[in-house]
Structure formats: structure tokens, C-alpha cells
N, C-alpha and C positions, 0 to 999 in steps of 0.2 A: 504493499499499498503505500503509494507519496503522499508525503508531509507529515507535520506532526500528528504523535499518535496518543500525546499526552501534553494538555494547556501546558505553557508555563508560567512559572508560578506567580508573575506581575500580569496577567491577563485581565482577570477581577479587577481588581484597581486599575488599568488602564482604562476599561470599559467604562468605570462606574464615573472616573470623571471627565472623558468625552464630549466635547460639544456635540449638543445638539439642537439645530437652526430653528428659530422660530419663523410666526411669518413676519414679525418685526424684523427679525436681522435677514432675511429676505427681500423684504421691501427696500432695509438701507442699500441692500448691495443693487437692485435696482435701479433706487434714484443715484445713486452713485453712477451709474452707466447711461441713465437715460439722456443725458447729455449729449451725448456720445450717440446714441442710439436716434435723439430727433436730427443729429448734424447727418449721418448714415441716410436716411432717411429724404432728406430735403435735396442733398445734393450728392452723393455717390450712391444711392438708391435705383435712381434714375438712369445712372449710367450702367450699374450693373445690369438694371431689368429690360431698357429700350436700345443699349449700344451694345453690351457685350455679350449678355447672356440670348436674349431672345432675337437680336437685330431688326428690331422693329423699327427704331426711327432711320430712316434711310437720310434725310438732310444735311447735306456737311454741316448748313450753317447751325441747326440747332444740337448738332454732336459739338460743333465748336463750342456752343455756347452751353454746354453740360460741361465738357472739361474746363473750360474759364472761369468757372464759379469754383472751382477746386481750390484748394490752399495747401500746399504739401505740409506745414506743419500742423494744421489741423487734422490730417489724412496721419498722421506719425505720431500724436495723439491719441486720436482714437485706437489706433491699433496698440497703441502701449497700455491703454486703459486694460481694453479685450486683454491683451496678454496675460496683467496683473491680476484682474478677476479669476481668469484661468491657472493662472498660478498659485494664487489664496485659495480658490475653490479646489482643486485638486491636491494640491500639494500640502495645506494647511487641512483642510476638513474633511477630502475624502481618505488619503490617505492616514493621516496621522490624528483623527478626531480633535483637532482645534479650531481655536475660534480660527477664519479664515481673516488678514487684515489686508483689505486690499489697501492698495499706495504705498506699499512697502518693500515694493519688488527696485532692485537698481538693474537697473539696464546699462550694463557693460557692452553692448552688441558693434559700436563702431572702436571701439579701444580692442576689444576681444579679436573683431574680422579683421584690420592691422594687425594685430600681433600675427596672427595665422597663416595669414599671408606675407610678412615679412619672412615666418618660418618656414613656409611653402615656397620662394624664392630663394632662399639660401640653399636650400636643400635641392634646388635647381641647377644654380649657380654652381654648386659644390664648395660653401662655405661654411 
């Protein structure tokens, strides 16, 4: 048989103190993401639905107007907020039974990507 045959000694206590979200807790998460959801619907949802996914809009001027209404910084903030919420819900709540703390994730992607790129180039040129 695969897995543990006997529960670890700490399991009962771990389960006793595990965080169980209330409706209010879920509402707080929803409120945190609502600003980004509203912006997605107003700006990026049109591009996704009318241009990319279903190719309903074919007028180049209209398509350009959709893309011209976007702001890279806003899209970046929206994706960071979503990634942060996913990380908090998955790592904190789902995997560890802890209160998810949205807004606590440190985004080091530019530095991490730059470091990985330098390492890859160094390997390619033999340094």
C-alpha cells in the first residue's frame, strides 16, 4: 500500500488549528480582486472575447481602439494581483491550512529572469 499507514503524531493538532475560511474571508479576497476584475472586463475582456478568442471584431480601427485603451502597467498590476491571490490561496490555505495573506508575495521575476539569462549566456560562451 502506498502512503502512510499510521497518521503522524502532530496531525490532530495541525488539523485543529488549520484555518477554515468564512464567507466574510472569501468576501475580503473578492474585494481585493474586484478592482482588477472591473478593469479586465472594461478593457482586456473585449480584446480577449472580440479579437483573440472569437475573432468577432474585424474592423482594424475598432481593434486598434481596444488595444490603445490598454496600459502595460495596469495589465502588469492585474496579473501580479491574480498571481498573488493564487499563491496565497494555494500555498497558504490549500497546502498549509493557514490564513491566506494576499499582498505579501514578493515579485522578483525581473531580477530572477536576468540572473537566469546571465547564467545561460555564461554557459553558452563557456565562462
